[in-house]
mmCIF file of the N, C-alpha and C atoms, coordinates in Angstrom:
data_MODEL
# 
_entry.id   MODEL 
# 
loop_
_atom_site.group_PDB 
_atom_site.id 
_atom_site.type_symbol 
_atom_site.label_atom_id 
_atom_site.label_alt_id 
_atom_site.label_comp_id 
_atom_site.label_asym_id 
_atom_site.label_entity_id 
_atom_site.label_seq_id 
_atom_site.pdbx_PDB_ins_code 
_atom_site.Cartn_x 
_atom_site.Cartn_y 
_atom_site.Cartn_z 
_atom_site.occupancy 
_atom_site.B_iso_or_equiv 
_atom_site.pdbx_formal_charge 
_atom_site.auth_seq_id 
_atom_site.auth_comp_id 
_atom_site.auth_asym_id 
_atom_site.auth_atom_id 
_atom_site.pdbx_PDB_model_num 
ATOM 1   N N  . MET A 1 1  ? 105.863 98.189  80.904  1.00 0.00 ? 1  MET A N  1 
ATOM 2   C CA . MET A 1 1  ? 107.200 98.317  81.439  1.00 0.00 ? 1  MET A CA 1 
ATOM 3   C C  . MET A 1 1  ? 108.200 97.462  80.647  1.00 0.00 ? 1  MET A C  1 
ATOM 4   N N  . ARG A 1 2  ? 109.322 97.901  80.438  1.00 0.00 ? 2  ARG A N  1 
ATOM 5   C CA . ARG A 1 2  ? 110.373 97.199  79.623  1.00 0.00 ? 2  ARG A CA 1 
ATOM 6   C C  . ARG A 1 2  ? 110.778 95.965  80.361  1.00 0.00 ? 2  ARG A C  1 
ATOM 7   N N  . GLU A 1 3  ? 111.276 94.955  79.579  1.00 0.00 ? 3  GLU A N  1 
ATOM 8   C CA . GLU A 1 3  ? 111.588 93.707  79.988  1.00 0.00 ? 3  GLU A CA 1 
ATOM 9   C C  . GLU A 1 3  ? 113.087 93.559  79.529  1.00 0.00 ? 3  GLU A C  1 
ATOM 10  N N  . PHE A 1 4  ? 113.810 93.388  80.983  1.00 0.00 ? 4  PHE A N  1 
ATOM 11  C CA . PHE A 1 4  ? 115.345 93.038  80.598  1.00 0.00 ? 4  PHE A CA 1 
ATOM 12  C C  . PHE A 1 4  ? 115.743 91.504  80.818  1.00 0.00 ? 4  PHE A C  1 
ATOM 13  N N  . ALA A 1 5  ? 114.996 90.809  81.692  1.00 0.00 ? 5  ALA A N  1 
ATOM 14  C CA . ALA A 1 5  ? 115.272 89.601  81.969  1.00 0.00 ? 5  ALA A CA 1 
ATOM 15  C C  . ALA A 1 5  ? 115.553 88.415  80.740  1.00 0.00 ? 5  ALA A C  1 
ATOM 16  N N  . GLY A 1 6  ? 114.726 88.783  79.761  1.00 0.00 ? 6  GLY A N  1 
ATOM 17  C CA . GLY A 1 6  ? 114.970 87.857  78.567  1.00 0.00 ? 6  GLY A CA 1 
ATOM 18  C C  . GLY A 1 6  ? 116.459 87.996  77.954  1.00 0.00 ? 6  GLY A C  1 
ATOM 19  N N  . LYS A 1 7  ? 116.863 89.170  78.018  1.00 0.00 ? 7  LYS A N  1 
ATOM 20  C CA . LYS A 1 7  ? 118.134 89.534  77.563  1.00 0.00 ? 7  LYS A CA 1 
ATOM 21  C C  . LYS A 1 7  ? 119.422 89.066  78.691  1.00 0.00 ? 7  LYS A C  1 
ATOM 22  N N  . PHE A 1 8  ? 119.249 88.520  79.597  1.00 0.00 ? 8  PHE A N  1 
ATOM 23  C CA . PHE A 1 8  ? 120.282 88.210  80.444  1.00 0.00 ? 8  PHE A CA 1 
ATOM 24  C C  . PHE A 1 8  ? 121.043 87.175  79.792  1.00 0.00 ? 8  PHE A C  1 
ATOM 25  N N  . LYS A 1 9  ? 122.573 87.425  80.083  1.00 0.00 ? 9  LYS A N  1 
ATOM 26  C CA . LYS A 1 9  ? 123.387 86.463  79.393  1.00 0.00 ? 9  LYS A CA 1 
ATOM 27  C C  . LYS A 1 9  ? 124.333 85.969  80.541  1.00 0.00 ? 9  LYS A C  1 
ATOM 28  N N  . GLU A 1 10 ? 124.537 84.538  80.542  1.00 0.00 ? 10 GLU A N  1 
ATOM 29  C CA . GLU A 1 10 ? 125.299 83.961  81.523  1.00 0.00 ? 10 GLU A CA 1 
ATOM 30  C C  . GLU A 1 10 ? 126.562 84.723  81.722  1.00 0.00 ? 10 GLU A C  1 
ATOM 31  N N  . GLY A 1 11 ? 126.854 84.838  83.078  1.00 0.00 ? 11 GLY A N  1 
ATOM 32  C CA . GLY A 1 11 ? 128.093 85.449  83.361  1.00 0.00 ? 11 GLY A CA 1 
ATOM 33  C C  . GLY A 1 11 ? 127.969 87.109  83.666  1.00 0.00 ? 11 GLY A C  1 
ATOM 34  N N  . GLU A 1 12 ? 126.810 87.603  83.253  1.00 0.00 ? 12 GLU A N  1 
ATOM 35  C CA . GLU A 1 12 ? 126.512 88.860  83.597  1.00 0.00 ? 12 GLU A CA 1 
ATOM 36  C C  . GLU A 1 12 ? 126.086 88.830  85.150  1.00 0.00 ? 12 GLU A C  1 
ATOM 37  N N  . ASN A 1 13 ? 126.103 90.310  85.780  1.00 0.00 ? 13 ASN A N  1 
ATOM 38  C CA . ASN A 1 13 ? 125.768 90.425  87.166  1.00 0.00 ? 13 ASN A CA 1 
ATOM 39  C C  . ASN A 1 13 ? 124.294 90.499  87.090  1.00 0.00 ? 13 ASN A C  1 
ATOM 40  N N  . TYR A 1 14 ? 123.479 89.714  88.139  1.00 0.00 ? 14 TYR A N  1 
ATOM 41  C CA . TYR A 1 14 ? 122.364 89.964  88.554  1.00 0.00 ? 14 TYR A CA 1 
ATOM 42  C C  . TYR A 1 14 ? 122.262 91.346  89.066  1.00 0.00 ? 14 TYR A C  1 
ATOM 43  N N  . SER A 1 15 ? 122.990 91.908  89.753  1.00 0.00 ? 15 SER A N  1 
ATOM 44  C CA . SER A 1 15 ? 122.706 93.284  90.543  1.00 0.00 ? 15 SER A CA 1 
ATOM 45  C C  . SER A 1 15 ? 122.696 94.326  89.085  1.00 0.00 ? 15 SER A C  1 
ATOM 46  N N  . LYS A 1 16 ? 123.294 94.097  87.968  1.00 0.00 ? 16 LYS A N  1 
ATOM 47  C CA . LYS A 1 16 ? 123.138 95.148  86.841  1.00 0.00 ? 16 LYS A CA 1 
ATOM 48  C C  . LYS A 1 16 ? 121.656 95.223  86.473  1.00 0.00 ? 16 LYS A C  1 
ATOM 49  N N  . TYR A 1 17 ? 120.884 94.047  86.451  1.00 0.00 ? 17 TYR A N  1 
ATOM 50  C CA . TYR A 1 17 ? 119.604 94.035  86.081  1.00 0.00 ? 17 TYR A CA 1 
ATOM 51  C C  . TYR A 1 17 ? 118.681 94.368  87.166  1.00 0.00 ? 17 TYR A C  1 
ATOM 52  N N  . ALA A 1 18 ? 119.081 94.329  88.496  1.00 0.00 ? 18 ALA A N  1 
ATOM 53  C CA . ALA A 1 18 ? 118.458 94.662  89.599  1.00 0.00 ? 18 ALA A CA 1 
ATOM 54  C C  . ALA A 1 18 ? 118.382 96.246  89.510  1.00 0.00 ? 18 ALA A C  1 
ATOM 55  N N  . LEU A 1 19 ? 119.578 96.947  89.244  1.00 0.00 ? 19 LEU A N  1 
ATOM 56  C CA . LEU A 1 19 ? 119.665 98.366  88.916  1.00 0.00 ? 19 LEU A CA 1 
ATOM 57  C C  . LEU A 1 19 ? 118.796 98.860  87.761  1.00 0.00 ? 19 LEU A C  1 
ATOM 58  N N  . TYR A 1 20 ? 118.680 98.147  86.813  1.00 0.00 ? 20 TYR A N  1 
ATOM 59  C CA . TYR A 1 20 ? 117.904 98.559  85.538  1.00 0.00 ? 20 TYR A CA 1 
ATOM 60  C C  . TYR A 1 20 ? 116.432 98.633  86.148  1.00 0.00 ? 20 TYR A C  1 
ATOM 61  N N  . TYR A 1 21 ? 115.991 97.478  86.826  1.00 0.00 ? 21 TYR A N  1 
ATOM 62  C CA . TYR A 1 21 ? 114.545 97.453  87.283  1.00 0.00 ? 21 TYR A CA 1 
ATOM 63  C C  . TYR A 1 21 ? 114.316 98.502  88.188  1.00 0.00 ? 21 TYR A C  1 
ATOM 64  N N  . ASN A 1 22 ? 115.087 98.936  88.838  1.00 0.00 ? 22 ASN A N  1 
ATOM 65  C CA . ASN A 1 22 ? 115.144 99.848  90.013  1.00 0.00 ? 22 ASN A CA 1 
ATOM 66  C C  . ASN A 1 22 ? 114.830 101.259 89.411  1.00 0.00 ? 22 ASN A C  1 
ATOM 67  N N  . LEU A 1 23 ? 115.759 101.619 88.379  1.00 0.00 ? 23 LEU A N  1 
ATOM 68  C CA . LEU A 1 23 ? 115.607 102.874 87.513  1.00 0.00 ? 23 LEU A CA 1 
ATOM 69  C C  . LEU A 1 23 ? 114.235 102.826 86.871  1.00 0.00 ? 23 LEU A C  1 
ATOM 70  N N  . LEU A 1 24 ? 113.631 101.898 86.523  1.00 0.00 ? 24 LEU A N  1 
ATOM 71  C CA . LEU A 1 24 ? 112.234 101.725 86.149  1.00 0.00 ? 24 LEU A CA 1 
ATOM 72  C C  . LEU A 1 24 ? 111.119 101.805 87.020  1.00 0.00 ? 24 LEU A C  1 
ATOM 73  N N  . GLY A 1 25 ? 111.494 101.617 88.205  1.00 0.00 ? 25 GLY A N  1 
ATOM 74  C CA . GLY A 1 25 ? 110.579 101.751 89.494  1.00 0.00 ? 25 GLY A CA 1 
ATOM 75  C C  . GLY A 1 25 ? 109.822 100.324 89.574  1.00 0.00 ? 25 GLY A C  1 
ATOM 76  N N  . ASP A 1 26 ? 110.476 99.363  89.150  1.00 0.00 ? 26 ASP A N  1 
ATOM 77  C CA . ASP A 1 26 ? 109.839 97.985  89.161  1.00 0.00 ? 26 ASP A CA 1 
ATOM 78  C C  . ASP A 1 26 ? 110.421 97.301  90.505  1.00 0.00 ? 26 ASP A C  1 
ATOM 79  N N  . LYS A 1 27 ? 109.763 97.601  91.723  1.00 0.00 ? 27 LYS A N  1 
ATOM 80  C CA . LYS A 1 27 ? 110.381 97.176  93.052  1.00 0.00 ? 27 LYS A CA 1 
ATOM 81  C C  . LYS A 1 27 ? 110.489 95.454  93.023  1.00 0.00 ? 27 LYS A C  1 
ATOM 82  N N  . GLU A 1 28 ? 109.372 94.912  92.503  1.00 0.00 ? 28 GLU A N  1 
ATOM 83  C CA . GLU A 1 28 ? 109.413 93.347  92.638  1.00 0.00 ? 28 GLU A CA 1 
ATOM 84  C C  . GLU A 1 28 ? 110.735 92.793  91.842  1.00 0.00 ? 28 GLU A C  1 
ATOM 85  N N  . ARG A 1 29 ? 110.775 93.430  90.657  1.00 0.00 ? 29 ARG A N  1 
ATOM 86  C CA . ARG A 1 29 ? 111.815 92.661  89.796  1.00 0.00 ? 29 ARG A CA 1 
ATOM 87  C C  . ARG A 1 29 ? 113.133 92.983  90.376  1.00 0.00 ? 29 ARG A C  1 
ATOM 88  N N  . THR A 1 30 ? 113.225 94.369  90.844  1.00 0.00 ? 30 THR A N  1 
ATOM 89  C CA . THR A 1 30 ? 114.488 94.858  91.588  1.00 0.00 ? 30 THR A CA 1 
ATOM 90  C C  . THR A 1 30 ? 114.943 93.821  92.561  1.00 0.00 ? 30 THR A C  1 
ATOM 91  N N  . LEU A 1 31 ? 114.141 93.636  93.314  1.00 0.00 ? 31 LEU A N  1 
ATOM 92  C CA . LEU A 1 31 ? 114.280 92.700  94.636  1.00 0.00 ? 31 LEU A CA 1 
ATOM 93  C C  . LEU A 1 31 ? 114.385 91.224  94.269  1.00 0.00 ? 31 LEU A C  1 
ATOM 94  N N  . GLU A 1 32 ? 113.875 90.861  93.064  1.00 0.00 ? 32 GLU A N  1 
ATOM 95  C CA . GLU A 1 32 ? 114.037 89.531  92.515  1.00 0.00 ? 32 GLU A CA 1 
ATOM 96  C C  . GLU A 1 32 ? 115.524 89.315  92.009  1.00 0.00 ? 32 GLU A C  1 
ATOM 97  N N  . PHE A 1 33 ? 115.891 90.352  91.503  1.00 0.00 ? 33 PHE A N  1 
ATOM 98  C CA . PHE A 1 33 ? 117.297 90.081  90.960  1.00 0.00 ? 33 PHE A CA 1 
ATOM 99  C C  . PHE A 1 33 ? 118.476 90.573  92.040  1.00 0.00 ? 33 PHE A C  1 
ATOM 100 N N  . LEU A 1 34 ? 118.095 91.251  92.951  1.00 0.00 ? 34 LEU A N  1 
ATOM 101 C CA . LEU A 1 34 ? 118.902 91.375  94.088  1.00 0.00 ? 34 LEU A CA 1 
ATOM 102 C C  . LEU A 1 34 ? 119.117 90.101  94.825  1.00 0.00 ? 34 LEU A C  1 
ATOM 103 N N  . GLU A 1 35 ? 117.870 89.473  94.963  1.00 0.00 ? 35 GLU A N  1 
ATOM 104 C CA . GLU A 1 35 ? 118.049 88.051  95.786  1.00 0.00 ? 35 GLU A CA 1 
ATOM 105 C C  . GLU A 1 35 ? 118.978 87.156  94.884  1.00 0.00 ? 35 GLU A C  1 
ATOM 106 N N  . LYS A 1 36 ? 118.885 87.142  93.657  1.00 0.00 ? 36 LYS A N  1 
ATOM 107 C CA . LYS A 1 36 ? 119.659 86.190  92.750  1.00 0.00 ? 36 LYS A CA 1 
ATOM 108 C C  . LYS A 1 36 ? 121.146 86.626  92.827  1.00 0.00 ? 36 LYS A C  1 
ATOM 109 N N  . ALA A 1 37 ? 121.492 88.054  92.988  1.00 0.00 ? 37 ALA A N  1 
ATOM 110 C CA . ALA A 1 37 ? 122.832 88.552  93.203  1.00 0.00 ? 37 ALA A CA 1 
ATOM 111 C C  . ALA A 1 37 ? 123.242 88.018  94.533  1.00 0.00 ? 37 ALA A C  1 
ATOM 112 N N  . PHE A 1 38 ? 122.454 88.024  95.362  1.00 0.00 ? 38 PHE A N  1 
ATOM 113 C CA . PHE A 1 38 ? 122.871 87.546  96.922  1.00 0.00 ? 38 PHE A CA 1 
ATOM 114 C C  . PHE A 1 38 ? 123.034 86.063  96.868  1.00 0.00 ? 38 PHE A C  1 
ATOM 115 N N  . GLN A 1 39 ? 122.414 85.134  96.111  1.00 0.00 ? 39 GLN A N  1 
ATOM 116 C CA . GLN A 1 39 ? 122.509 83.952  96.126  1.00 0.00 ? 39 GLN A CA 1 
ATOM 117 C C  . GLN A 1 39 ? 123.868 83.451  95.258  1.00 0.00 ? 39 GLN A C  1 
ATOM 118 N N  . ARG A 1 40 ? 124.213 84.324  94.439  1.00 0.00 ? 40 ARG A N  1 
ATOM 119 C CA . ARG A 1 40 ? 125.306 84.264  93.667  1.00 0.00 ? 40 ARG A CA 1 
ATOM 120 C C  . ARG A 1 40 ? 126.684 84.909  94.204  1.00 0.00 ? 40 ARG A C  1 
ATOM 121 N N  . ARG A 1 41 ? 126.481 85.383  95.255  1.00 0.00 ? 41 ARG A N  1 
ATOM 122 C CA . ARG A 1 41 ? 127.374 86.192  96.025  1.00 0.00 ? 41 ARG A CA 1 
ATOM 123 C C  . ARG A 1 41 ? 128.178 87.116  95.334  1.00 0.00 ? 41 ARG A C  1 
ATOM 124 N N  . GLU A 1 42 ? 127.502 87.909  94.529  1.00 0.00 ? 42 GLU A N  1 
ATOM 125 C CA . GLU A 1 42 ? 128.223 89.079  93.760  1.00 0.00 ? 42 GLU A CA 1 
ATOM 126 C C  . GLU A 1 42 ? 128.742 90.091  94.617  1.00 0.00 ? 42 GLU A C  1 
ATOM 127 N N  . ASN A 1 43 ? 130.033 90.719  94.371  1.00 0.00 ? 43 ASN A N  1 
ATOM 128 C CA . ASN A 1 43 ? 130.601 91.569  95.056  1.00 0.00 ? 43 ASN A CA 1 
ATOM 129 C C  . ASN A 1 43 ? 129.821 92.997  95.146  1.00 0.00 ? 43 ASN A C  1 
ATOM 130 N N  . SER A 1 44 ? 129.002 93.228  94.309  1.00 0.00 ? 44 SER A N  1 
ATOM 131 C CA . SER A 1 44 ? 128.328 94.457  94.333  1.00 0.00 ? 44 SER A CA 1 
ATOM 132 C C  . SER A 1 44 ? 127.280 94.414  95.506  1.00 0.00 ? 44 SER A C  1 
ATOM 133 N N  . MET A 1 45 ? 127.006 93.254  96.114  1.00 0.00 ? 45 MET A N  1 
ATOM 134 C CA . MET A 1 45 ? 126.187 93.324  97.296  1.00 0.00 ? 45 MET A CA 1 
ATOM 135 C C  . MET A 1 45 ? 126.712 93.812  98.431  1.00 0.00 ? 45 MET A C  1 
ATOM 136 N N  . LEU A 1 46 ? 128.172 93.972  98.510  1.00 0.00 ? 46 LEU A N  1 
ATOM 137 C CA . LEU A 1 46 ? 128.746 94.542  99.642  1.00 0.00 ? 46 LEU A CA 1 
ATOM 138 C C  . LEU A 1 46 ? 128.689 96.061  99.874  1.00 0.00 ? 46 LEU A C  1 
ATOM 139 N N  . THR A 1 47 ? 127.894 96.651  98.807  1.00 0.00 ? 47 THR A N  1 
ATOM 140 C CA . THR A 1 47 ? 127.660 98.132  99.080  1.00 0.00 ? 47 THR A CA 1 
ATOM 141 C C  . THR A 1 47 ? 126.246 98.420  99.091  1.00 0.00 ? 47 THR A C  1 
ATOM 142 N N  . LEU A 1 48 ? 125.441 97.423  99.154  1.00 0.00 ? 48 LEU A N  1 
ATOM 143 C CA . LEU A 1 48 ? 123.877 97.676  99.409  1.00 0.00 ? 48 LEU A CA 1 
ATOM 144 C C  . LEU A 1 48 ? 123.510 98.775  100.382 1.00 0.00 ? 48 LEU A C  1 
ATOM 145 N N  . ASP A 1 49 ? 124.178 98.809  101.361 1.00 0.00 ? 49 ASP A N  1 
ATOM 146 C CA . ASP A 1 49 ? 123.878 99.714  102.798 1.00 0.00 ? 49 ASP A CA 1 
ATOM 147 C C  . ASP A 1 49 ? 124.179 101.153 102.623 1.00 0.00 ? 49 ASP A C  1 
ATOM 148 N N  . VAL A 1 50 ? 125.181 101.473 101.490 1.00 0.00 ? 50 VAL A N  1 
ATOM 149 C CA . VAL A 1 50 ? 125.604 102.827 101.156 1.00 0.00 ? 50 VAL A CA 1 
ATOM 150 C C  . VAL A 1 50 ? 125.324 103.191 99.846  1.00 0.00 ? 50 VAL A C  1 
ATOM 151 N N  . ASP A 1 51 ? 125.189 102.466 98.909  1.00 0.00 ? 51 ASP A N  1 
ATOM 152 C CA . ASP A 1 51 ? 125.164 102.798 97.565  1.00 0.00 ? 51 ASP A CA 1 
ATOM 153 C C  . ASP A 1 51 ? 123.585 103.703 97.290  1.00 0.00 ? 51 ASP A C  1 
ATOM 154 N N  . PRO A 1 52 ? 123.830 104.918 96.968  1.00 0.00 ? 52 PRO A N  1 
ATOM 155 C CA . PRO A 1 52 ? 122.528 105.689 96.687  1.00 0.00 ? 52 PRO A CA 1 
ATOM 156 C C  . PRO A 1 52 ? 121.510 105.192 95.605  1.00 0.00 ? 52 PRO A C  1 
ATOM 157 N N  . GLU A 1 53 ? 122.070 104.287 94.954  1.00 0.00 ? 53 GLU A N  1 
ATOM 158 C CA . GLU A 1 53 ? 121.198 103.828 93.692  1.00 0.00 ? 53 GLU A CA 1 
ATOM 159 C C  . GLU A 1 53 ? 120.129 102.995 94.385  1.00 0.00 ? 53 GLU A C  1 
ATOM 160 N N  . TRP A 1 54 ? 120.116 102.534 95.596  1.00 0.00 ? 54 TRP A N  1 
ATOM 161 C CA . TRP A 1 54 ? 119.167 101.710 96.249  1.00 0.00 ? 54 TRP A CA 1 
ATOM 162 C C  . TRP A 1 54 ? 118.185 102.510 97.151  1.00 0.00 ? 54 TRP A C  1 
ATOM 163 N N  . ASP A 1 55 ? 118.330 103.758 97.165  1.00 0.00 ? 55 ASP A N  1 
ATOM 164 C CA . ASP A 1 55 ? 117.594 104.737 98.072  1.00 0.00 ? 55 ASP A CA 1 
ATOM 165 C C  . ASP A 1 55 ? 116.186 104.579 97.991  1.00 0.00 ? 55 ASP A C  1 
ATOM 166 N N  . GLU A 1 56 ? 115.506 104.267 96.863  1.00 0.00 ? 56 GLU A N  1 
ATOM 167 C CA . GLU A 1 56 ? 114.120 104.070 96.478  1.00 0.00 ? 56 GLU A CA 1 
ATOM 168 C C  . GLU A 1 56 ? 113.451 102.919 97.166  1.00 0.00 ? 56 GLU A C  1 
ATOM 169 N N  . ILE A 1 57 ? 114.400 102.053 97.233  1.00 0.00 ? 57 ILE A N  1 
ATOM 170 C CA . ILE A 1 57 ? 113.810 100.739 98.085  1.00 0.00 ? 57 ILE A CA 1 
ATOM 171 C C  . ILE A 1 57 ? 114.389 100.432 99.258  1.00 0.00 ? 57 ILE A C  1 
ATOM 172 N N  . ARG A 1 58 ? 115.193 101.253 99.784  1.00 0.00 ? 58 ARG A N  1 
ATOM 173 C CA . ARG A 1 58 ? 115.925 101.004 101.083 1.00 0.00 ? 58 ARG A CA 1 
ATOM 174 C C  . ARG A 1 58 ? 114.803 100.856 102.373 1.00 0.00 ? 58 ARG A C  1 
ATOM 175 N N  . THR A 1 59 ? 113.843 101.329 102.400 1.00 0.00 ? 59 THR A N  1 
ATOM 176 C CA . THR A 1 59 ? 112.920 101.322 103.430 1.00 0.00 ? 59 THR A CA 1 
ATOM 177 C C  . THR A 1 59 ? 111.872 99.937  103.380 1.00 0.00 ? 59 THR A C  1 
ATOM 178 N N  . ASP A 1 60 ? 112.019 99.243  102.162 1.00 0.00 ? 60 ASP A N  1 
ATOM 179 C CA . ASP A 1 60 ? 111.360 97.923  101.952 1.00 0.00 ? 60 ASP A CA 1 
ATOM 180 C C  . ASP A 1 60 ? 111.900 96.827  102.950 1.00 0.00 ? 60 ASP A C  1 
ATOM 181 N N  . PRO A 1 61 ? 110.998 96.407  103.581 1.00 0.00 ? 61 PRO A N  1 
ATOM 182 C CA . PRO A 1 61 ? 111.572 95.327  104.722 1.00 0.00 ? 61 PRO A CA 1 
ATOM 183 C C  . PRO A 1 61 ? 112.313 94.120  103.925 1.00 0.00 ? 61 PRO A C  1 
ATOM 184 N N  . ARG A 1 62 ? 112.075 93.757  102.683 1.00 0.00 ? 62 ARG A N  1 
ATOM 185 C CA . ARG A 1 62 ? 112.627 92.723  102.113 1.00 0.00 ? 62 ARG A CA 1 
ATOM 186 C C  . ARG A 1 62 ? 114.039 93.226  101.721 1.00 0.00 ? 62 ARG A C  1 
ATOM 187 N N  . PHE A 1 63 ? 114.219 94.421  101.435 1.00 0.00 ? 63 PHE A N  1 
ATOM 188 C CA . PHE A 1 63 ? 115.405 94.862  101.081 1.00 0.00 ? 63 PHE A CA 1 
ATOM 189 C C  . PHE A 1 63 ? 116.435 95.135  102.493 1.00 0.00 ? 63 PHE A C  1 
ATOM 190 N N  . GLN A 1 64 ? 115.713 95.473  103.529 1.00 0.00 ? 64 GLN A N  1 
ATOM 191 C CA . GLN A 1 64 ? 116.384 95.634  104.607 1.00 0.00 ? 64 GLN A CA 1 
ATOM 192 C C  . GLN A 1 64 ? 116.761 94.118  105.269 1.00 0.00 ? 64 GLN A C  1 
ATOM 193 N N  . ASP A 1 65 ? 116.064 93.083  104.931 1.00 0.00 ? 65 ASP A N  1 
ATOM 194 C CA . ASP A 1 65 ? 116.346 91.676  105.282 1.00 0.00 ? 65 ASP A CA 1 
ATOM 195 C C  . ASP A 1 65 ? 117.497 91.369  104.439 1.00 0.00 ? 65 ASP A C  1 
ATOM 196 N N  . LEU A 1 66 ? 117.650 91.731  103.245 1.00 0.00 ? 66 LEU A N  1 
ATOM 197 C CA . LEU A 1 66 ? 118.708 91.331  102.310 1.00 0.00 ? 66 LEU A CA 1 
ATOM 198 C C  . LEU A 1 66 ? 120.012 91.931  102.970 1.00 0.00 ? 66 LEU A C  1 
ATOM 199 N N  . VAL A 1 67 ? 119.999 93.201  103.215 1.00 0.00 ? 67 VAL A N  1 
ATOM 200 C CA . VAL A 1 67 ? 121.078 93.683  103.767 1.00 0.00 ? 67 VAL A CA 1 
ATOM 201 C C  . VAL A 1 67 ? 121.677 93.189  104.994 1.00 0.00 ? 67 VAL A C  1 
ATOM 202 N N  . LYS A 1 68 ? 120.621 92.658  105.824 1.00 0.00 ? 68 LYS A N  1 
ATOM 203 C CA . LYS A 1 68 ? 120.899 92.044  106.967 1.00 0.00 ? 68 LYS A CA 1 
ATOM 204 C C  . LYS A 1 68 ? 121.649 90.627  106.795 1.00 0.00 ? 68 LYS A C  1 
ATOM 205 N N  . ARG A 1 69 ? 121.032 89.999  105.867 1.00 0.00 ? 69 ARG A N  1 
ATOM 206 C CA . ARG A 1 69 ? 121.601 88.604  105.355 1.00 0.00 ? 69 ARG A CA 1 
ATOM 207 C C  . ARG A 1 69 ? 122.958 88.759  104.532 1.00 0.00 ? 69 ARG A C  1 
ATOM 208 N N  . VAL A 1 70 ? 123.291 89.754  104.063 1.00 0.00 ? 70 VAL A N  1 
ATOM 209 C CA . VAL A 1 70 ? 124.554 90.011  103.498 1.00 0.00 ? 70 VAL A CA 1 
ATOM 210 C C  . VAL A 1 70 ? 125.441 90.085  104.565 1.00 0.00 ? 70 VAL A C  1 
ATOM 211 N N  . GLY A 1 71 ? 125.067 90.720  105.827 1.00 0.00 ? 71 GLY A N  1 
ATOM 212 C CA . GLY A 1 71 ? 125.863 90.965  106.765 1.00 0.00 ? 71 GLY A CA 1 
ATOM 213 C C  . GLY A 1 71 ? 126.444 92.216  107.155 1.00 0.00 ? 71 GLY A C  1 
ATOM 214 N N  . LEU A 1 72 ? 125.570 93.324  106.667 1.00 0.00 ? 72 LEU A N  1 
ATOM 215 C CA . LEU A 1 72 ? 125.903 94.729  106.542 1.00 0.00 ? 72 LEU A CA 1 
ATOM 216 C C  . LEU A 1 72 ? 125.046 95.420  107.486 1.00 0.00 ? 72 LEU A C  1 
ATOM 217 N N  . ASN A 1 73 ? 125.377 96.375  108.278 1.00 0.00 ? 73 ASN A N  1 
ATOM 218 C CA . ASN A 1 73 ? 124.511 97.137  109.175 1.00 0.00 ? 73 ASN A CA 1 
ATOM 219 C C  . ASN A 1 73 ? 124.064 98.206  108.228 1.00 0.00 ? 73 ASN A C  1 
ATOM 220 N N  . GLN A 1 74 ? 122.775 98.471  108.580 1.00 0.00 ? 74 GLN A N  1 
ATOM 221 C CA . GLN A 1 74 ? 121.940 99.569  107.941 1.00 0.00 ? 74 GLN A CA 1 
ATOM 222 C C  . GLN A 1 74 ? 121.600 100.563 108.893 1.00 0.00 ? 74 GLN A C  1 
# 
């Protein structure tokens, strides 16, 4: 599996890396970076419940919990 985390640059969005890992099928890393994006309060978190990019992990309880913590209805 390809590794993107080592290339992370300060100021970049964690959600961007979550999307990369999601496209690679790495659910653990996807959720790790989404959690970081949540903690950083990135604007991209506001579309979690409707963005089709997250359909692959939408049923994961950790994703559903994250959507709830963001304050979105799923």
